[in-house]
C-alpha positions as CSV (number, residue, x, y, z in Angstrom):
1,X,89.7,69.9,37.5
2,X,92.4,67.0,36.5
3,X,94.1,68.0,33.4
4,X,97.1,67.0,31.4
5,X,99.9,65.8,33.5
6,X,102.6,65.1,30.7
7,X,102.6,66.2,27.0
8,X,105.0,64.7,24.6
9,X,105.4,65.0,20.8
10,X,107.0,61.6,19.5
11,X,108.3,62.5,16.1
12,X,108.4,59.1,14.8
13,X,108.3,59.9,11.1
14,X,107.7,56.6,10.0
15,X,106.6,57.9,6.8
16,X,108.2,61.5,6.8
17,X,110.1,62.3,3.7
18,X,108.0,59.9,1.8
19,X,108.7,62.0,-1.0
20,X,112.5,61.5,-0.8
21,X,114.0,59.9,-3.5
22,X,114.5,56.4,-3.5
23,X,117.9,54.9,-4.1
24,X,119.1,51.7,-5.9
25,X,122.7,50.5,-4.7
26,X,124.8,47.7,-6.0
27,X,125.4,46.7,-2.4
28,X,127.6,44.0,-3.5
29,X,128.7,42.2,-6.6
30,X,125.9,39.6,-6.4
31,X,123.1,41.9,-4.5
32,X,121.0,44.5,-5.1
33,X,119.3,46.9,-2.5
34,X,116.9,49.8,-2.5
35,X,116.3,52.2,0.0
36,X,114.1,55.0,1.7
37,X,114.3,57.1,4.8
38,X,115.4,54.7,7.6
39,X,115.4,51.6,5.9
40,X,117.4,49.3,3.2
41,X,116.4,45.9,1.6
42,X,119.1,43.9,0.2
43,X,118.2,41.3,-2.1
44,X,120.7,38.8,-1.7
45,X,122.4,36.2,-4.1
46,X,119.9,33.2,-3.1
47,X,116.9,35.1,-2.8
48,X,116.6,36.2,0.7
49,X,115.9,39.9,1.4
50,X,117.8,41.4,3.9
51,X,116.2,44.2,6.1
52,X,118.6,47.1,7.4
53,X,117.5,50.4,9.4
54,X,118.9,53.6,8.6
55,X,122.0,53.5,10.7
56,X,122.7,50.2,8.3
57,X,121.8,47.6,11.1
58,X,120.8,44.0,10.1
59,X,117.4,43.7,11.8
60,X,115.9,40.5,9.9
61,X,116.0,38.2,6.7
62,X,112.8,37.4,4.6
63,X,113.7,34.0,3.4
64,X,111.5,31.3,1.9
65,X,107.8,31.4,1.0
66,X,105.4,28.1,1.5
67,X,102.3,27.2,-0.2
68,X,99.4,24.9,0.3
69,X,97.8,22.9,-2.4
70,X,94.9,20.2,-1.9
71,X,96.9,17.9,-4.3
72,X,100.7,19.0,-3.6
73,X,100.1,19.5,0.1
74,X,102.8,22.1,1.5
75,X,105.4,22.9,-0.7
76,X,108.1,25.8,0.2
77,X,110.5,27.7,-2.2
78,X,114.5,26.8,-2.2
79,X,116.3,30.0,-2.9
80,X,115.6,32.3,-5.7
81,X,117.0,34.9,-8.5
82,X,116.5,38.3,-7.4
83,X,116.4,41.3,-9.8
84,X,115.3,45.0,-10.2
85,X,112.3,46.2,-11.5
86,X,109.7,49.2,-11.0
87,X,106.4,49.5,-9.4
88,X,104.4,52.4,-10.3
89,X,107.7,54.0,-11.6
90,X,109.4,53.3,-8.6
91,X,112.4,51.1,-8.0
92,X,111.6,47.6,-6.5
93,X,113.2,44.3,-5.8
94,X,111.8,41.0,-7.5
95,X,112.3,37.4,-6.6
96,X,111.6,34.5,-9.0
97,X,111.7,31.7,-6.4
98,X,112.9,28.2,-7.1
99,X,110.2,25.5,-6.1
100,X,111.1,21.8,-5.8
101,X,110.5,19.2,-8.7
102,X,107.3,17.8,-6.9
103,X,105.9,21.2,-7.4
104,X,107.6,22.4,-10.4
105,X,104.7,23.6,-12.4
106,X,104.2,26.3,-9.3
107,X,105.4,29.7,-10.0
108,X,106.3,31.7,-7.0
109,X,107.1,35.4,-7.4
110,X,108.1,38.2,-4.6
111,X,107.8,41.5,-5.0
112,X,109.1,44.2,-2.6
113,X,109.2,48.1,-2.5
114,X,110.4,50.7,0.2
115,X,108.8,53.9,1.4
116,X,110.3,55.9,4.6
117,X,110.8,53.0,7.4
118,X,108.5,50.7,5.7
119,X,108.6,47.9,3.2
120,X,105.6,46.3,1.1
121,X,106.2,42.7,0.5
122,X,103.7,40.8,-2.1
123,X,103.8,37.2,-3.2
124,X,102.1,35.9,-6.2
125,X,101.8,32.0,-6.7
126,X,100.4,30.6,-10.0
127,X,100.2,27.1,-12.0
128,X,98.1,25.3,-10.0
129,X,94.1,24.7,-10.0
130,X,94.2,23.2,-6.6
131,X,96.0,26.2,-4.2
132,X,94.9,26.8,-1.0
133,X,95.7,30.3,-0.3
134,X,94.6,30.2,3.2
135,X,97.4,28.2,4.1
136,X,100.5,30.3,2.6
137,X,103.5,31.3,4.9
138,X,106.6,33.0,4.6
139,X,109.7,32.6,6.7
140,X,111.8,35.3,8.6
141,X,114.9,35.1,10.8
142,X,115.5,37.9,13.2
143,X,119.1,39.4,13.6
144,X,119.9,40.5,17.4
145,X,116.3,40.9,18.6
146,X,116.2,41.7,22.3
147,X,112.6,40.2,23.1
148,X,110.4,37.6,21.5
149,X,107.9,37.9,18.8
150,X,104.6,39.0,19.8
151,X,101.4,38.7,18.3
152,X,98.8,41.8,18.1
153,X,95.6,41.6,16.9
154,X,94.8,45.2,15.2
155,X,91.4,46.5,15.9
156,X,90.0,50.1,15.6
157,X,86.7,51.5,17.1
158,X,83.7,52.2,15.2
159,X,79.7,53.2,15.6
160,X,77.0,51.8,14.0
161,X,74.8,55.0,12.2
162,X,71.9,53.7,14.0
163,X,73.3,54.6,17.5
164,X,74.2,52.4,20.3
165,X,77.4,52.0,21.9
166,X,80.9,52.1,20.0
167,X,82.5,48.8,19.4
168,X,85.6,47.2,18.1
169,X,86.3,45.3,14.9
170,X,89.4,43.5,13.5
171,X,91.6,45.6,11.4
172,X,94.0,43.2,10.5
173,X,97.2,41.3,12.5
174,X,100.7,42.2,13.7
175,X,103.5,40.4,14.6
176,X,105.6,42.9,16.6
177,X,109.5,42.6,16.7
178,X,112.0,44.1,19.2
179,X,115.5,45.4,19.3
180,X,117.4,47.5,21.5
181,X,116.3,51.0,20.3
182,X,113.6,50.0,17.8
183,X,110.5,47.8,17.0
184,X,108.8,46.9,13.7
185,X,105.8,45.1,13.1
186,X,104.7,42.8,10.1
187,X,101.0,43.8,9.1
188,X,98.6,41.0,7.3
189,X,95.2,41.4,6.7
190,X,94.7,38.3,8.7
191,X,96.7,35.7,10.3
192,X,96.3,32.8,12.6
193,X,98.9,32.9,15.0
194,X,98.6,29.4,16.4
195,X,99.9,28.6,12.8
196,X,102.8,30.7,13.2
197,X,106.3,29.5,14.7
198,X,109.6,30.4,15.1
199,X,110.1,30.2,11.4
200,X,107.0,30.5,9.6
201,X,104.4,33.3,9.5
202,X,100.7,32.6,8.6
203,X,100.3,34.8,5.5
204,X,96.9,33.8,3.9
205,X,96.5,35.3,0.3
206,X,93.5,37.7,-0.1
207,X,90.6,37.5,-2.6
208,X,93.2,38.1,-5.8
209,X,95.2,35.1,-4.8
210,X,98.5,37.1,-3.7
211,X,99.6,37.6,-0.2
212,X,100.5,41.1,1.0
213,X,102.4,42.2,4.0
214,X,103.6,45.5,5.5
215,X,106.8,46.1,7.3
216,X,106.6,49.3,9.4
217,X,109.9,50.2,11.3
218,X,109.8,52.4,14.3
219,X,108.8,53.1,18.0
220,X,105.2,52.6,17.3
221,X,102.7,51.2,19.2
222,X,101.2,48.4,17.3
223,X,97.8,50.3,16.4
224,X,99.8,53.0,15.1
225,X,102.0,50.8,13.2
226,X,98.7,49.4,11.8
227,X,97.7,52.9,10.9
228,X,100.8,53.6,9.0
229,X,101.0,50.1,7.3
230,X,97.1,50.9,5.9
231,X,97.7,54.5,5.2
232,X,94.7,55.3,7.5
233,X,94.1,59.1,7.7
234,X,94.3,58.9,11.6
235,X,95.1,56.2,14.3
236,X,94.5,56.4,17.8
237,X,95.6,54.1,20.6
238,X,94.8,54.3,24.3
239,X,96.2,52.1,27.0
240,X,97.1,52.1,30.9
241,X,100.5,51.2,32.2
242,X,99.0,49.8,35.2
243,X,97.7,46.2,34.8
244,X,94.0,46.1,33.8
245,X,94.0,49.6,34.4
246,X,93.2,48.7,38.2
247,X,94.5,51.0,40.7
248,X,94.4,51.4,44.3
249,X,91.6,53.7,46.1
250,X,92.1,57.5,45.3
251,X,95.0,57.0,43.1
252,X,95.8,59.4,40.0
253,X,94.8,57.3,37.1
254,X,96.7,57.8,33.9
255,X,95.3,57.0,30.3
256,X,98.1,56.9,27.7
257,X,96.8,58.1,24.0
258,X,99.0,57.7,20.8
259,X,97.5,59.6,17.6
260,X,99.2,58.8,14.4
261,X,99.0,60.3,11.0
262,X,99.0,57.3,8.7
263,X,98.7,59.6,5.3
264,X,101.5,61.1,3.4
265,X,101.0,64.8,4.3
266,X,101.5,66.8,7.5
267,X,98.1,68.0,9.1
268,X,96.8,69.5,12.0
269,X,95.2,67.3,14.5
270,X,92.7,68.1,17.3
271,X,92.8,65.4,20.2
272,X,89.7,65.5,22.7
273,X,89.3,63.5,25.6
274,X,86.5,62.7,28.6
275,X,86.7,60.2,31.3
276,X,83.6,59.9,33.7
277,X,82.5,57.6,36.2
278,X,79.7,54.9,36.6
279,X,77.5,57.0,37.6
280,X,78.0,59.6,34.6
281,X,80.0,62.2,36.4
282,X,82.7,63.6,34.1
283,X,86.1,63.4,35.8
284,X,88.2,65.1,33.4
285,X,88.1,66.7,29.6
286,X,90.6,68.0,27.5
287,X,91.2,69.5,24.0
288,X,94.8,70.0,22.5
289,X,95.7,70.7,18.9
290,X,99.1,69.8,16.8
291,X,100.4,69.8,13.6
292,X,101.2,65.8,12.9
293,X,103.7,64.9,10.6
294,X,103.2,61.9,8.1
295,X,103.8,58.7,9.8
296,X,104.3,60.8,13.1
297,X,103.2,59.7,16.8
298,X,101.7,62.3,19.1
299,X,101.5,61.1,22.6
300,X,99.7,62.1,25.7
301,X,99.4,61.3,28.9
302,X,96.0,62.1,30.5
303,X,95.1,61.8,34.4
304,X,92.1,61.7,36.5
305,X,91.9,61.1,40.1
306,X,90.1,57.6,40.9
307,X,87.3,57.2,43.3
308,X,87.5,55.3,46.7
309,X,86.1,52.3,44.6
310,X,84.6,52.3,41.1
311,X,85.0,52.4,37.4
312,X,86.1,55.3,35.1
313,X,85.2,55.4,31.4
314,X,87.7,57.0,29.3
315,X,87.9,58.1,25.4
316,X,90.4,59.7,23.3
317,X,89.2,61.1,19.8
318,X,91.3,62.5,17.0
319,X,90.1,64.7,14.3
320,X,91.5,66.5,11.2
321,X,88.8,68.4,8.9
322,X,86.2,65.5,8.3
323,X,88.9,62.7,9.4
324,X,88.1,61.2,12.6
325,X,89.3,58.1,14.7
326,X,88.7,57.0,18.6
327,X,89.6,54.5,20.9
328,X,88.4,53.7,24.5
329,X,89.4,52.1,27.6
330,X,88.5,51.6,31.2
331,X,90.1,52.5,34.7
332,X,89.1,51.1,37.9
333,X,90.2,51.2,41.5
334,X,89.4,48.2,44.2
335,X,89.7,48.2,48.1
336,X,92.2,45.9,49.2
337,X,90.4,42.8,50.8
338,X,91.8,39.9,52.8
339,X,89.8,36.3,51.5
340,X,89.1,33.6,53.4
341,X,90.3,30.1,51.9
342,X,86.9,28.6,51.7
343,X,85.2,30.6,48.9
344,X,82.7,29.1,46.4
345,X,83.5,31.0,43.4
346,X,86.0,30.4,40.7
347,X,86.7,31.0,36.8
348,X,85.3,28.6,34.3
349,X,87.9,27.2,31.8
350,X,91.4,28.2,31.6
351,X,93.0,31.3,32.7
352,X,94.5,31.2,29.2
353,X,95.2,34.9,28.2
354,X,98.5,35.8,30.4
355,X,98.6,39.2,29.7
356,X,100.5,41.3,30.8
357,X,102.0,38.3,32.2
358,X,101.1,35.3,34.5
359,X,102.1,36.6,37.7
360,X,99.8,39.7,37.1
361,X,96.8,37.7,36.1
362,X,97.3,35.4,39.2
363,X,97.5,38.3,41.6
364,X,94.2,39.9,39.8
365,X,92.6,36.3,40.3
366,X,93.2,36.5,43.9
367,X,92.4,40.1,44.2
368,X,88.9,39.6,42.7
369,X,88.2,36.5,45.1
370,X,88.6,33.6,42.7
371,X,89.2,30.4,44.6
372,X,88.7,27.9,42.0
373,X,89.6,27.3,38.3
374,X,87.5,25.0,36.4
375,X,90.4,23.5,34.2
376,X,94.1,23.2,35.1
377,X,96.7,20.7,34.4
378,X,100.3,20.7,33.3
379,X,100.4,21.2,29.6
380,X,97.0,22.9,29.4
381,X,96.7,27.0,28.5
382,X,96.8,29.1,31.5
383,X,98.5,29.1,35.2
384,X,99.8,25.3,36.0
385,X,98.2,23.6,39.1
386,X,101.4,23.9,41.1
387,X,101.2,27.8,40.5
388,X,97.6,27.9,41.4
389,X,98.4,25.9,44.4
390,X,100.8,28.6,45.9
391,X,97.9,31.1,45.1
392,X,95.7,29.3,47.3
393,X,93.3,28.7,44.0
394,X,91.8,25.2,43.9
395,X,91.4,23.8,40.4
396,X,89.5,21.3,38.6
397,X,89.7,19.5,35.2
398,X,87.2,19.4,32.5
399,X,88.0,17.2,29.6
400,X,85.8,15.6,26.9
401,X,86.4,13.6,23.6
402,X,83.7,10.9,24.8
403,X,84.2,8.3,22.0
404,X,80.5,7.1,21.6
405,X,80.0,3.7,20.3
406,X,83.6,3.3,20.0
407,X,85.5,-0.3,20.6
408,X,86.3,-1.2,23.9
409,X,90.0,-0.6,23.0
410,X,89.2,3.0,22.2
411,X,87.2,3.9,25.3
412,X,89.6,2.2,27.4
413,X,92.5,4.2,25.8
414,X,90.5,7.6,26.0
415,X,89.3,6.9,29.8
416,X,93.1,5.9,30.8
417,X,94.2,9.3,29.5
418,X,91.4,11.4,30.9
419,X,91.9,9.6,34.3
420,X,95.9,10.2,34.4
421,X,95.5,13.6,33.6
422,X,92.8,14.3,36.5
423,X,94.8,12.5,38.9
424,X,98.4,14.0,37.9
425,X,96.6,17.4,37.9
426,X,95.8,17.2,41.4
427,X,92.1,18.0,40.5
428,X,89.4,18.2,42.9
429,X,86.7,17.2,40.7
430,X,86.5,15.9,37.1
431,X,83.9,17.1,35.0
432,X,83.6,14.4,32.1
433,X,82.9,16.2,29.0
434,X,81.0,19.8,28.4
435,X,77.4,20.2,27.1
436,X,76.6,17.0,25.4
437,X,72.9,17.5,25.5
438,X,72.7,18.9,22.5
439,X,69.9,19.2,21.0
440,X,68.7,21.0,24.2
441,X,65.8,19.5,25.8
442,X,66.0,16.2,23.4
443,X,67.2,13.8,25.8
444,X,69.6,12.4,23.4
445,X,72.9,10.6,24.2
446,X,72.4,10.5,27.8
447,X,72.6,6.5,28.5
448,X,75.4,6.3,25.6
449,X,77.3,9.1,27.7
450,X,76.9,7.1,30.8
451,X,78.2,3.8,29.0
452,X,81.1,5.3,26.8
453,X,82.3,8.1,29.2
454,X,81.0,8.4,32.6
455,X,81.4,5.0,33.7
456,X,84.9,4.2,32.4
457,X,86.2,7.2,34.0
458,X,84.0,6.3,37.2
459,X,86.0,2.9,37.4
460,X,89.2,4.3,37.1
461,X,88.9,7.1,39.5
462,X,86.7,5.7,42.4
463,X,89.2,5.3,44.9
464,X,91.5,8.2,43.8
465,X,89.7,10.9,45.7
466,X,88.8,13.1,42.6
467,X,85.1,13.8,42.6
468,X,83.3,13.5,39.6
469,X,80.7,15.6,37.8
470,X,78.8,14.9,34.7
471,X,79.1,16.9,31.5
472,X,78.1,20.6,32.6
473,X,74.6,20.8,30.9
474,X,73.8,23.8,28.6
475,X,70.6,25.1,30.5
476,X,68.6,22.8,33.0
477,X,68.0,20.1,30.6
478,X,65.5,18.1,33.0
479,X,64.9,15.9,30.0
480,X,68.5,14.8,29.5
481,X,68.9,14.8,33.3
482,X,66.0,12.2,33.9
483,X,67.4,9.7,31.0
484,X,71.1,9.9,32.5
485,X,69.4,8.9,35.9
486,X,67.5,6.1,34.3
487,X,70.7,4.8,32.9
488,X,72.3,4.9,36.1
489,X,74.7,7.9,35.9
490,X,73.2,9.7,39.1
491,X,74.7,7.1,41.2
492,X,78.3,7.9,39.8
493,X,78.3,11.5,40.1
494,X,79.5,13.4,43.3
495,X,78.2,16.6,42.0
496,X,75.7,17.8,39.3
497,X,76.9,20.5,37.0
498,X,75.2,22.5,34.6
499,X,75.0,26.1,32.9
500,X,71.9,28.3,33.4
501,X,72.5,30.5,30.4
502,X,70.6,33.9,30.3
503,X,69.3,35.9,27.6
504,X,67.4,39.0,27.9
505,X,66.2,38.4,31.5
506,X,67.2,40.0,34.7
507,X,68.9,37.1,37.0
508,X,65.8,36.6,39.1
509,X,63.5,35.8,36.2
510,X,62.1,32.1,37.0
511,X,59.4,31.1,34.3
512,X,57.8,27.4,35.3
513,X,59.9,25.2,33.5
514,X,56.7,24.0,31.6
515,X,56.5,27.3,30.2
516,X,60.2,27.3,28.9
517,X,60.2,28.2,25.1
518,X,63.3,26.6,23.1
519,X,65.3,28.1,20.6
520,X,68.6,30.6,20.5
521,X,66.1,33.3,22.2
522,X,64.0,31.3,24.2
523,X,63.2,31.5,27.8
524,X,64.9,28.1,28.3
525,X,68.0,30.5,29.0
526,X,66.7,31.7,32.3
527,X,69.1,31.9,35.4
528,X,66.6,31.3,38.7
529,X,64.1,29.2,37.1
530,X,67.0,26.8,36.0
531,X,68.8,27.1,39.3
532,X,65.4,26.1,41.1
533,X,64.8,23.2,38.5
534,X,68.4,22.1,39.2
535,X,67.7,22.1,43.2
536,X,64.2,20.4,42.6
537,X,66.1,17.7,40.8
538,X,68.6,17.2,43.4
539,X,66.1,16.8,46.2
540,X,64.1,14.7,44.0
541,X,66.9,11.9,43.1
542,X,68.6,12.4,46.2
543,X,72.2,10.9,47.0
544,X,73.2,14.2,48.8
545,X,74.9,15.6,45.5
546,X,76.8,18.8,45.4
547,X,75.5,21.3,42.9
548,X,77.9,23.3,40.6
549,X,77.5,26.0,38.2
550,X,80.3,25.4,36.1
551,X,79.7,28.0,33.7
552,X,77.4,31.2,34.6
553,X,78.0,34.6,32.7
554,X,76.6,37.9,31.6
555,X,77.4,38.3,28.1
556,X,77.8,42.0,27.0
557,X,78.0,41.6,23.0
558,X,77.3,45.2,21.9
559,X,73.9,46.5,20.5
560,X,71.9,43.1,20.7
561,X,68.8,42.9,22.5
562,X,69.4,39.4,23.6
563,X,72.6,40.4,25.6
564,X,73.4,42.8,28.5
565,X,74.7,46.2,28.5
566,X,77.4,46.7,30.6
567,X,75.8,48.2,33.2
568,X,73.2,45.3,33.1
569,X,75.9,42.8,33.0
570,X,77.1,44.2,36.5
571,X,74.1,44.2,38.2
572,X,73.1,40.9,36.9
573,X,76.5,39.3,38.0
574,X,75.9,40.5,41.6
575,X,72.2,39.1,41.7
576,X,73.4,36.0,39.8
577,X,75.9,35.3,42.6
578,X,73.6,36.0,45.4
579,X,70.9,33.8,44.0
580,X,73.4,30.8,43.9
581,X,73.9,31.0,47.7
582,X,70.1,31.5,48.1
583,X,69.7,28.1,46.2
584,X,72.6,26.2,47.9
585,X,75.0,26.0,45.2
586,X,78.4,24.7,46.5
587,X,80.1,26.3,43.6
588,X,80.1,28.5,40.7
589,X,82.7,29.3,38.0
590,X,82.3,32.4,35.9
591,X,82.7,32.5,32.3
592,X,85.4,33.8,31.3
593,X,88.2,36.3,32.8
594,X,88.8,37.9,29.4
595,X,86.7,38.8,26.3
596,X,87.9,37.6,23.3
597,X,88.4,33.7,22.8
598,X,91.2,31.0,23.4
599,X,91.6,30.5,19.5
600,X,91.3,34.4,18.7
601,X,93.1,36.1,21.8
602,X,92.6,39.6,21.9
603,X,90.7,40.0,18.7
604,X,87.3,41.8,18.1
605,X,83.9,40.4,16.7
606,X,81.0,42.6,17.4
607,X,78.8,39.8,16.1
608,X,79.8,36.7,18.1
609,X,78.9,36.5,21.4
610,X,81.7,34.2,22.3
611,X,83.8,37.2,22.2
612,X,82.2,39.4,25.2
613,X,81.9,36.7,28.1
614,X,84.7,38.2,30.0
615,X,85.4,40.1,33.2
616,X,88.0,41.9,31.4
617,X,87.5,43.7,27.9
618,X,89.4,42.6,24.8
619,X,92.3,45.3,25.7
620,X,92.4,43.7,29.3
621,X,90.9,46.5,31.0
622,X,88.0,46.1,33.8
623,X,84.5,45.8,33.0
624,X,82.0,47.0,35.2
625,X,81.3,43.2,35.7
626,X,84.8,42.7,37.2
627,X,84.0,44.8,40.1
628,X,80.4,43.4,40.5
629,X,82.1,39.8,40.7
630,X,84.7,41.6,43.3
631,X,81.5,42.9,45.4
632,X,80.0,39.6,45.0
633,X,82.9,37.4,46.6
634,X,83.6,40.0,49.3
635,X,80.3,40.4,50.6
636,X,79.1,36.9,50.1
637,X,81.9,34.6,51.1
638,X,81.2,33.0,54.5
639,X,77.8,33.9,54.1
640,X,74.8,31.6,55.0
641,X,71.1,32.1,53.3
642,X,68.5,32.9,55.6
643,X,65.4,33.9,53.8
644,X,63.5,35.7,50.8
645,X,62.4,38.9,52.1
646,X,58.6,39.9,51.5
647,X,57.3,43.5,51.3
648,X,53.7,44.6,51.4
649,X,54.5,46.0,47.8
650,X,54.9,42.4,46.0
651,X,57.1,44.0,43.3
652,X,59.8,44.7,45.9
653,X,62.3,41.7,46.4
654,X,65.1,40.7,49.0
655,X,67.6,38.2,50.1
656,X,68.9,37.9,53.5
657,X,72.1,36.5,54.6
658,X,74.1,36.0,57.8
659,X,77.6,37.0,57.3
660,X,80.7,37.2,59.3
661,X,80.4,41.1,58.9
662,X,76.6,40.9,60.0
663,X,73.4,40.6,58.6
664,X,73.0,41.4,54.9
665,X,70.1,42.4,52.7
666,X,70.1,42.3,49.0
667,X,67.1,44.5,47.8
668,X,65.5,45.2,44.4
669,X,62.6,46.2,42.9
670,X,60.8,44.7,39.5
671,X,58.2,47.4,39.0
672,X,60.0,47.6,35.4
673,X,59.9,43.9,34.8
674,X,62.0,41.3,34.4
675,X,62.3,41.5,30.6
676,X,65.6,43.5,29.5
677,X,65.8,45.7,26.2
678,X,62.0,45.1,25.9
679,X,61.4,47.8,23.4
680,X,63.4,45.6,20.5
681,X,62.6,45.3,16.9
682,X,62.2,42.4,14.6
683,X,66.3,41.8,14.0
684,X,68.9,41.1,17.0
685,X,70.3,44.4,16.6
686,X,69.3,47.1,19.5
687,X,71.2,50.5,20.4
688,X,72.6,49.8,23.8
689,X,72.7,52.9,26.3
690,X,76.5,53.6,27.6
691,X,77.6,51.8,30.6
692,X,77.3,55.1,32.7
693,X,73.4,55.3,31.9
694,X,70.8,54.1,34.6
695,X,68.4,52.4,32.4
696,X,65.6,51.8,35.1
697,X,62.9,54.4,35.1
698,X,60.7,53.8,38.0
699,X,62.3,54.4,41.4
700,X,60.6,53.1,44.7
701,X,61.3,55.0,48.1
702,X,60.9,52.7,51.1
703,X,61.1,53.2,54.7
704,X,62.9,50.6,56.6
705,X,64.0,49.8,60.2
706,X,67.6,50.5,61.0
707,X,69.3,48.6,63.8
708,X,71.5,51.5,64.1
709,X,72.1,55.2,63.5
710,X,73.0,54.6,60.2
711,X,73.2,51.8,57.4
712,X,75.6,51.0,54.8
713,X,74.4,50.7,51.1
714,X,76.7,49.4,48.5
715,X,76.1,49.4,44.8
716,X,76.9,46.4,42.1
717,X,80.4,47.7,41.5
718,X,81.1,48.2,45.2
719,X,80.4,52.0,45.3
720,X,79.5,52.6,49.1
721,X,77.2,55.4,50.9
722,X,75.9,55.7,54.2
723,X,72.5,56.7,55.0
724,X,71.6,58.2,58.3
725,X,68.5,56.9,60.2
726,X,65.7,59.1,61.5
727,X,63.9,57.6,64.7
728,X,65.6,54.3,63.5
729,X,64.2,54.5,60.1
730,X,66.1,54.9,56.8
731,X,64.4,55.8,53.3
732,X,66.3,53.8,50.7
733,X,65.3,54.2,46.7
734,X,64.9,50.7,45.0
735,X,64.9,50.2,41.2
736,X,65.8,47.0,39.3
737,X,69.5,47.3,40.1
738,X,70.4,45.2,43.2
739,X,72.1,46.8,46.1
740,X,73.5,45.4,49.6
741,X,72.3,47.1,52.8
742,X,74.1,46.2,56.1
743,X,72.6,47.7,59.2
744,X,68.6,47.0,58.3
745,X,66.2,45.3,60.7
746,X,64.4,42.8,58.6
């Protein structure tokens, strides 16, 4: 049985000695200071606050404060007068800041206190009835830092009392600073990193109008620093040192766990952990107990042996009496594979989250068979075009901003700019705008789009070698497409692009278009039915157009009946990509590499589906869908679709392909129907089962003819087994999960 491989206790006493005496020191003639264990704040004559560690080393300086006002605009302080005060009977520093004459009626006051290795800072703004507290900022200047500042969203794991899977919620915003031998984190309740720059940190005020920031010193993980800053009873962080938690087959896999006591007193803490695979088999468990000092971090490394290929779910929980905190992550193993250069599978939008770094993200894209990136140009987020070229990944451009009913000059300037970007990027295709067919199935603005968007781009790129796509449609909107065709748009494109969204339906659900229901939870959002309608449309309108799915997905928003569980997402990912080939799709881009959004990287929102479309979790660990994507790309690249398979039992389904590795059959059953999470209630909430739980109740044993003494069976995440034949027949068990088979005579 795997066990703990290394045990260490990090006595990072961020709050140790919290009851020790605070001191007030006249550090110099024109300055005041306050100190606690491991930290000193010095109020300088101009109102800046200098932060020193326990050895007296200068770390950083807190300088000015910036307000935002709907009338006065942005206004910053210019110096200030420090003084000594008390907060709850303890020494504190206060700064009365100086405002410019243009904002002389505004008063800004800062208050600063210390505890062991921690500073609490607050700013109060008064004197104006038109303040915009969401736009406040404070300045900081680092001294001798050895790494750039890093923004880290703080999240915590939680559970719904109604059941279902655990999920993460936002728990603050951290800016991590690094020096040789130590670190620090600024902690805010909320902050937008896109508003933060080298001088200013975005620091919106709370509902009471005050901005509050905690600064925690010490060699703590950001999650641990957040627990200390918020005085949480317990905090847990888990992570892998292996990028994406992705290991070679059979490797020893390690989960690091850090438990922190954010309270003011020492307490006994019990750490329990488990790891189990995609089939539910427990690979390792453990239970440890320590006394953890206030602010101390207890760190463990926990190991399990990885499978040949597969996924491992891991959880670490800390308890002390009735107090509890836990965290989860995933580990995975993936067999090596040498891809061809002509793959049809890619990633939608930018590879925007370059964590842990750009090189590792690029290697991951290669490893899972990504051969296209939907949007890449110099200056865009993610990996630049030249670097994608070096990785063997082709790239397109999608840009919008169509100026409907604009002047000729406005439209020309827009088209010139977009065409220039497409050409300079080396794009193979330019997708002109995105999902302009709203409201869905209304048919609105198709003609205007052709006139003001597509045709100006076509006229500029017609001899450039860049192929044109229409704006990728949200769903297979055949009414908009009919109007688009009538307006002459069909003759201007080389490829038809759309996004076959999918709700709580299996990938092969194909209701006839005349029965599609509209609305956020309507059957309009089906996959195979939409794909078939697109193919029919291409055949009807002609012109030998390519068919591209520039966004396809399997959303895993937790505990919502409309969205997939992690297991359903893996199953549907494999089947969706197989169905793409059965319907002659020329290219398909998966939306997207990572959970979270480009504007809120690595934040958590269990209520917003946009945060749950990735192949990787928020913490960048692999989702089952990542292995499903890799399984599909490996077995379907170079494949030629032959036919749908039919059986005496009409509930049994199958696709047959010729591949470079031999005949490949994809088989599944629909005895449990095409509707997922069917037993949901009236509201959106639905208790998702865990990812290792088989959710298909009906199993059908089928006798099939083999071409040899055994066949290979491969599940949605690439786990493989051999089934031995008896008299050239094999027994396979089918359910709603698609599986791949080599060696069948069909």
